[in-house]
C-alpha positions as CSV (number, residue, x, y, z in Angstrom):
1,X,-26.9,-5.9,-37.5
2,X,-28.8,-2.6,-37.9
3,X,-28.3,0.0,-35.2
4,X,-31.3,1.8,-33.8
5,X,-31.4,5.5,-34.3
6,X,-30.2,7.6,-31.4
7,X,-33.0,8.5,-29.1
8,X,-32.8,11.8,-27.2
9,X,-34.7,11.5,-24.0
10,X,-35.2,15.2,-23.1
11,X,-37.0,14.4,-19.8
12,X,-34.3,12.2,-18.4
13,X,-31.3,14.1,-19.9
14,X,-29.9,10.8,-21.4
15,X,-28.8,10.1,-24.9
16,X,-28.7,6.5,-26.2
17,X,-26.0,6.0,-28.7
18,X,-25.3,2.8,-30.7
19,X,-22.0,1.2,-29.9
20,X,-21.2,-2.2,-31.4
21,X,-24.9,-3.2,-31.2
22,X,-25.4,-2.0,-27.6
23,X,-26.9,1.2,-26.4
24,X,-24.4,3.4,-24.6
25,X,-26.2,5.9,-22.4
26,X,-24.7,9.4,-22.0
27,X,-26.1,11.4,-19.1
28,X,-24.8,15.0,-19.0
29,X,-25.4,16.4,-15.5
30,X,-26.4,19.8,-16.9
31,X,-29.5,18.2,-18.4
32,X,-30.5,17.3,-14.8
33,X,-30.1,20.9,-13.6
34,X,-26.4,21.0,-12.5
35,X,-25.1,24.5,-12.5
36,X,-21.3,24.0,-12.3
37,X,-21.0,27.5,-10.9
38,X,-18.8,26.6,-7.9
39,X,-21.5,27.7,-5.5
40,X,-24.6,25.7,-6.0
41,X,-24.7,22.2,-4.6
42,X,-25.3,20.0,-7.6
43,X,-25.6,16.8,-5.6
44,X,-29.2,16.0,-6.6
45,X,-28.6,16.5,-10.3
46,X,-25.4,14.5,-10.4
47,X,-26.8,11.6,-8.4
48,X,-29.9,11.5,-10.6
49,X,-27.7,11.3,-13.7
50,X,-25.8,8.4,-12.1
51,X,-29.1,6.6,-11.2
52,X,-30.7,7.1,-14.6
53,X,-27.6,5.7,-16.4
54,X,-27.5,2.7,-14.1
55,X,-31.2,2.1,-14.5
56,X,-30.6,1.8,-18.3
57,X,-27.9,-0.8,-17.8
58,X,-25.0,1.6,-17.5
59,X,-23.4,4.4,-19.3
60,X,-21.4,7.6,-19.0
61,X,-22.2,10.5,-16.7
62,X,-20.6,13.6,-18.1
63,X,-19.3,16.7,-16.2
64,X,-18.0,19.1,-18.8
65,X,-17.0,22.7,-19.5
66,X,-14.7,24.9,-17.5
67,X,-16.9,24.4,-14.4
68,X,-16.8,23.5,-10.7
69,X,-19.6,21.1,-9.7
70,X,-20.0,21.3,-5.9
71,X,-21.5,18.2,-4.3
72,X,-22.1,16.3,-1.1
73,X,-21.4,12.6,-1.1
74,X,-22.3,10.6,-4.2
75,X,-22.9,6.9,-4.7
76,X,-21.6,5.3,-7.9
77,X,-23.4,2.3,-9.4
78,X,-22.3,-0.7,-11.6
79,X,-21.5,-0.2,-15.2
80,X,-21.0,3.6,-14.8
81,X,-18.2,5.8,-16.2
82,X,-17.9,9.1,-14.4
83,X,-16.3,11.3,-17.0
84,X,-15.0,14.6,-15.4
85,X,-13.8,16.5,-18.4
86,X,-10.6,18.5,-18.7
87,X,-11.2,21.9,-17.0
88,X,-14.0,20.5,-14.9
89,X,-13.8,19.9,-11.2
90,X,-16.0,17.8,-8.9
91,X,-15.6,19.7,-5.7
92,X,-16.6,18.4,-2.2
93,X,-19.0,20.4,-0.2
94,X,-17.2,22.3,2.6
95,X,-20.3,21.9,4.9
96,X,-19.4,19.2,7.4
97,X,-23.1,18.4,8.0
98,X,-23.3,17.0,4.4
99,X,-21.1,14.0,5.4
100,X,-23.1,11.5,7.5
101,X,-21.5,9.5,10.2
102,X,-20.7,6.0,9.0
103,X,-18.9,2.9,10.3
104,X,-16.2,2.5,7.7
105,X,-13.4,0.0,7.7
106,X,-14.7,-1.3,11.1
107,X,-14.1,2.1,12.7
108,X,-16.0,5.4,13.1
109,X,-15.9,7.5,10.0
110,X,-17.8,9.8,7.6
111,X,-19.3,9.0,4.3
112,X,-16.7,9.5,1.5
113,X,-17.3,12.1,-1.3
114,X,-17.6,9.3,-3.8
115,X,-18.5,5.7,-2.8
116,X,-19.1,2.5,-4.8
117,X,-20.5,-0.4,-2.7
118,X,-21.0,-3.9,-4.0
119,X,-20.6,-2.5,-7.5
120,X,-18.6,-3.6,-10.6
121,X,-17.4,-2.2,-13.9
122,X,-16.8,1.4,-12.9
123,X,-14.5,4.0,-14.6
124,X,-13.5,7.5,-13.4
125,X,-11.7,9.4,-16.1
126,X,-11.9,12.5,-18.4
127,X,-8.9,14.6,-17.6
128,X,-10.5,16.7,-14.8
129,X,-10.2,17.0,-11.1
130,X,-11.8,15.6,-7.9
131,X,-11.2,18.1,-5.2
132,X,-12.1,17.2,-1.6
133,X,-11.5,20.7,-0.4
134,X,-10.6,19.2,2.9
135,X,-8.6,22.0,4.6
136,X,-11.3,22.7,7.2
137,X,-11.1,19.1,8.4
138,X,-7.3,18.9,8.8
139,X,-6.9,20.9,12.1
140,X,-8.7,18.1,13.9
141,X,-7.0,14.9,12.9
142,X,-8.4,12.8,15.7
143,X,-12.0,13.3,14.7
144,X,-13.7,11.1,12.1
145,X,-13.3,12.6,8.6
146,X,-14.5,11.5,5.2
147,X,-12.3,10.0,2.5
148,X,-12.3,11.1,-1.1
149,X,-13.1,8.0,-3.1
150,X,-13.9,4.6,-1.6
151,X,-14.5,1.3,-3.5
152,X,-16.2,-0.9,-1.0
153,X,-16.6,-4.6,-1.8
154,X,-16.4,-3.7,-5.5
155,X,-14.6,-5.1,-8.6
156,X,-13.4,-4.2,-12.1
157,X,-12.5,-0.6,-11.4
158,X,-10.5,1.8,-13.5
159,X,-9.3,5.3,-12.6
160,X,-7.2,7.1,-15.2
161,X,-6.4,10.5,-16.6
162,X,-7.7,12.3,-13.4
163,X,-6.4,14.4,-10.6
164,X,-7.5,13.6,-7.1
165,X,-6.6,16.2,-4.4
166,X,-7.1,17.6,-0.9
167,X,-9.3,14.9,0.6
168,X,-10.2,15.5,4.3
169,X,-8.5,12.1,4.9
170,X,-7.2,9.2,2.8
171,X,-7.8,9.9,-0.8
172,X,-8.4,6.7,-2.7
173,X,-9.3,3.5,-0.8
174,X,-10.1,0.1,-2.3
175,X,-11.7,-1.8,0.6
176,X,-12.3,-5.6,0.2
177,X,-12.3,-5.0,-3.5
178,X,-10.7,-6.8,-6.5
179,X,-9.3,-6.0,-9.9
180,X,-8.5,-2.3,-9.8
181,X,-6.3,-0.2,-12.0
182,X,-5.0,3.3,-11.3
183,X,-3.0,4.9,-14.1
184,X,-1.9,8.2,-15.6
185,X,-3.1,10.1,-12.6
186,X,-2.1,12.7,-10.0
187,X,-3.0,12.4,-6.3
188,X,-2.1,15.6,-4.4
189,X,-2.4,16.9,-0.9
190,X,-1.6,20.5,0.1
191,X,1.1,21.2,2.7
192,X,-0.4,20.6,6.1
193,X,-3.0,18.1,4.9
194,X,-2.9,15.5,7.7
195,X,-3.5,11.8,6.8
196,X,-4.1,12.5,3.1
197,X,-2.6,9.1,2.0
198,X,-2.6,8.8,-1.8
199,X,-3.9,5.3,-2.6
200,X,-4.6,2.8,0.3
201,X,-5.5,-0.7,-0.8
202,X,-7.2,-2.2,2.3
203,X,-7.8,-6.0,2.2
204,X,-7.9,-5.8,-1.6
205,X,-6.3,-7.8,-4.3
206,X,-5.2,-7.7,-8.0
207,X,-4.3,-4.0,-8.2
208,X,-2.2,-2.1,-10.7
209,X,-0.9,1.4,-9.9
210,X,1.1,2.7,-12.9
211,X,2.3,6.1,-14.1
212,X,0.9,7.9,-11.0
213,X,2.4,11.0,-9.4
214,X,1.6,11.2,-5.6
215,X,2.4,14.3,-3.6
216,X,0.6,14.2,-0.2
217,X,0.6,14.8,3.5
218,X,1.0,11.1,4.5
219,X,1.8,7.8,2.9
220,X,2.0,8.0,-0.8
221,X,0.7,4.5,-0.9
222,X,-0.2,2.4,2.2
223,X,-1.3,-1.2,1.8
224,X,-3.4,-2.3,4.7
225,X,-5.5,-5.2,6.0
226,X,-7.1,-4.9,9.4
227,X,-7.3,-2.4,12.3
228,X,-5.0,-2.3,15.3
229,X,-6.2,-4.8,17.9
230,X,-8.5,-6.4,15.4
231,X,-10.5,-9.4,16.7
232,X,-10.4,-10.8,13.1
233,X,-11.0,-12.3,10.7
234,X,-9.4,-9.9,8.2
235,X,-8.8,-10.5,4.5
236,X,-5.3,-9.9,3.2
237,X,-4.2,-7.6,0.5
238,X,-2.5,-9.5,-2.3
239,X,-1.2,-9.3,-5.8
240,X,-0.4,-5.5,-6.1
241,X,1.9,-4.1,-8.8
242,X,3.2,-0.6,-8.6
243,X,5.3,0.6,-11.6
244,X,6.6,3.8,-13.2
245,X,5.5,6.2,-10.5
246,X,6.8,9.4,-9.0
247,X,6.5,10.0,-5.3
248,X,7.1,13.5,-3.9
249,X,6.1,14.7,-0.5
250,X,4.7,12.0,1.6
251,X,5.6,9.1,3.9
252,X,6.7,6.7,1.2
253,X,5.6,3.5,-0.4
254,X,4.3,1.8,2.6
255,X,3.0,-1.6,3.6
256,X,1.2,-1.2,6.9
257,X,1.0,-0.3,9.6
258,X,-2.5,-1.9,10.0
259,X,-2.0,-5.4,8.5
260,X,-3.8,-7.8,10.8
261,X,-5.0,-9.7,7.7
262,X,-1.5,-10.0,6.2
263,X,-0.1,-8.8,2.9
264,X,1.4,-10.9,0.1
265,X,2.8,-10.6,-3.4
266,X,3.7,-6.9,-3.8
267,X,5.9,-5.8,-6.7
268,X,7.1,-2.2,-7.1
269,X,9.4,-1.2,-9.9
270,X,10.8,1.9,-11.6
271,X,9.8,4.4,-8.9
272,X,11.3,7.8,-8.4
273,X,11.3,9.4,-5.0
274,X,12.1,13.1,-4.4
275,X,11.9,14.8,-1.0
276,X,9.8,11.9,0.4
277,X,10.0,11.2,4.2
278,X,10.6,7.5,3.6
279,X,11.1,5.4,0.5
280,X,10.5,1.7,0.9
281,X,8.5,1.3,4.2
282,X,7.2,-1.9,5.7
283,X,5.8,-1.2,9.2
284,X,3.8,-2.9,11.8
285,X,3.7,-3.7,15.6
286,X,2.7,-6.4,18.0
287,X,-1.0,-5.2,18.0
288,X,-1.5,-5.0,14.3
289,X,0.4,-7.7,12.5
290,X,0.0,-11.1,10.9
291,X,2.0,-14.3,10.4
292,X,2.2,-13.9,6.6
293,X,3.6,-10.5,5.6
294,X,5.9,-11.1,2.6
295,X,6.9,-11.9,-0.9
296,X,7.7,-8.3,-1.7
297,X,10.0,-7.1,-4.5
298,X,11.2,-3.5,-4.7
299,X,13.4,-2.9,-7.7
300,X,14.9,-0.1,-9.9
301,X,14.4,2.9,-7.6
302,X,16.1,6.3,-7.4
303,X,15.7,8.4,-4.2
304,X,16.8,12.0,-3.8
305,X,16.6,13.8,-0.4
306,X,14.5,11.0,1.1
307,X,14.8,11.1,4.9
308,X,14.9,7.3,5.3
309,X,15.2,5.4,2.1
310,X,14.6,2.0,3.6
311,X,12.5,1.5,6.7
312,X,11.5,-2.1,7.7
313,X,10.2,-2.1,11.2
314,X,8.1,-4.4,13.3
315,X,8.0,-1.6,15.9
316,X,5.5,1.1,14.9
317,X,5.6,4.1,15.3
318,X,9.2,3.9,16.5
319,X,11.8,1.5,17.7
320,X,12.3,1.7,21.5
321,X,15.6,2.3,23.0
322,X,15.5,-1.0,24.8
323,X,14.1,-4.1,22.9
324,X,12.7,-7.0,24.9
325,X,11.4,-10.3,23.7
326,X,7.7,-11.1,24.2
327,X,5.6,-14.2,23.5
328,X,4.3,-14.6,20.0
329,X,0.6,-13.7,19.8
330,X,-2.0,-13.8,17.1
331,X,-1.2,-10.3,15.9
332,X,2.6,-10.6,16.1
333,X,3.9,-9.5,12.7
334,X,6.2,-11.7,10.6
335,X,8.0,-10.1,7.7
336,X,9.6,-12.5,5.2
337,X,10.9,-12.8,1.7
338,X,11.6,-9.2,0.9
339,X,13.8,-8.4,-2.1
340,X,15.3,-4.9,-2.6
341,X,17.5,-4.4,-5.6
342,X,18.9,-1.7,-7.9
343,X,18.2,1.1,-5.5
344,X,20.2,4.3,-5.2
345,X,19.6,7.0,-2.5
346,X,21.4,10.2,-1.9
347,X,20.8,13.0,0.6
348,X,19.2,10.9,3.3
349,X,19.2,11.7,7.0
350,X,19.4,8.0,7.9
351,X,20.2,5.5,5.2
352,X,18.2,2.6,6.6
353,X,16.4,1.2,9.6
354,X,15.8,-2.6,9.5
355,X,14.5,-3.9,12.8
356,X,12.5,-7.0,13.5
357,X,11.1,-8.4,16.7
358,X,13.3,-10.7,18.9
359,X,10.4,-13.2,18.8
360,X,9.7,-12.7,15.1
361,X,12.8,-11.6,13.2
362,X,12.7,-10.4,9.6
363,X,13.5,-13.5,7.5
364,X,15.0,-13.8,4.0
365,X,15.7,-10.1,3.3
366,X,17.9,-9.7,0.2
367,X,19.7,-6.5,-0.7
368,X,21.3,-6.5,-4.2
369,X,22.9,-3.5,-5.9
370,X,21.7,-1.1,-3.1
371,X,23.7,2.1,-2.5
372,X,22.7,4.5,0.2
373,X,24.2,7.8,1.3
374,X,23.1,9.8,4.3
375,X,24.1,11.7,7.4
376,X,23.6,8.6,9.4
377,X,24.1,5.1,8.2
378,X,22.0,1.9,8.5
379,X,20.8,0.2,11.7
380,X,20.0,-3.5,11.5
381,X,18.6,-5.7,14.3
382,X,16.8,-9.0,14.4
383,X,17.0,-9.7,10.7
384,X,18.3,-12.5,8.4
385,X,20.0,-10.6,5.5
386,X,21.6,-11.6,2.3
387,X,23.5,-8.7,0.8
388,X,25.4,-8.4,-2.5
389,X,26.9,-5.1,-3.6
390,X,25.2,-3.3,-0.7
391,X,26.9,-0.1,0.3
392,X,26.2,2.6,2.8
393,X,28.1,5.8,3.2
394,X,27.4,7.9,6.3
395,X,28.9,11.3,7.0
396,X,28.4,10.8,10.7
397,X,29.0,7.6,12.7
398,X,29.1,4.0,11.4
399,X,28.1,3.1,7.9
400,X,26.2,0.0,9.1
401,X,25.5,-0.6,12.7
402,X,24.7,-4.3,13.3
403,X,22.8,-5.0,16.5
404,X,21.5,-8.2,18.1
405,X,19.8,-11.0,16.2
406,X,21.3,-10.3,12.8
407,X,22.3,-13.2,10.5
408,X,24.3,-12.8,7.3
409,X,25.3,-9.2,7.4
410,X,28.7,-8.1,8.6
411,X,29.4,-4.8,10.4
412,X,31.3,-2.2,8.4
């Protein structure tokens, strides 16, 4: 097969390059008038490059040079690679008026800096940075704020070799999306960056998160599926694999708290936690749960100076002093089939909190080769536990405090 000669389209700024018999379109945003000077808003130029590439069947939109491209919200399209080169930054506008109001995730919100809706075959890569510059939003955490990157009802997504940082709110959110990979990345949030979760799969499935460092102001990862008090229906999050990651500041590797659609089949292996608030965290409450929250494996983890290495609670945000039984409702959470093995934690404030509901205890929790050390020990209530080589060493009080409704775990 003969390749057509490259055609340089000076008016559009695109270059068509032969690639295995198909034309691969390259659109450099500078050819569309982007300045990359850190001051000028390059929104129009960048969006035009995306639209031109998409109109030609797809291609690569290039941001290059040691430059800062300031932009208001952008819309990605199918078959687009957004290549943010090493040394380049795609920076969110700090003008709040640039972010339109939007109903997002069945709640009031603002349009994200980067959104893909009903799209497929999207890559974000290149070695550069996406900077939400969200500091001006953080002092008002109860007001609607934009996220950084949202994949909405989209599929076949890859983010790699990129740094995402300082979103006004959650940083990367797959929403009702399928087949996403996040690898060889950093997701960062400055000290004081409220609700800057790292990666939040929301009613999404078939996700890989590998070799990612997350250091943020909220959950490092939070797997979700439905708002509190949701009238339904809500799709679950399923088939999520998290491997070979490092979690620094943040609230841990979380499932919940908003899981009205349920969560199934999560596997997390070879994770290092340093200075994280929580480690393994599964959380919900009577107003935001589901009858199928389970089949989770947490394996081969090391935690240093993590405040609470294991927190499994059907009372969010905290366990009450007095626990009473209530009638099972549609949104009553049911945690089941959770395996935790080969986990070592030192320097904790409290080794573990494992508390189910009286009307919906945690079922089939297995702890194998788990060794926890902290100021306070472990508290366990309303849970069915199988433990093998499970040790807790507390410098104050009991090592393991076994409360009501516990099956299979002896008090130490």
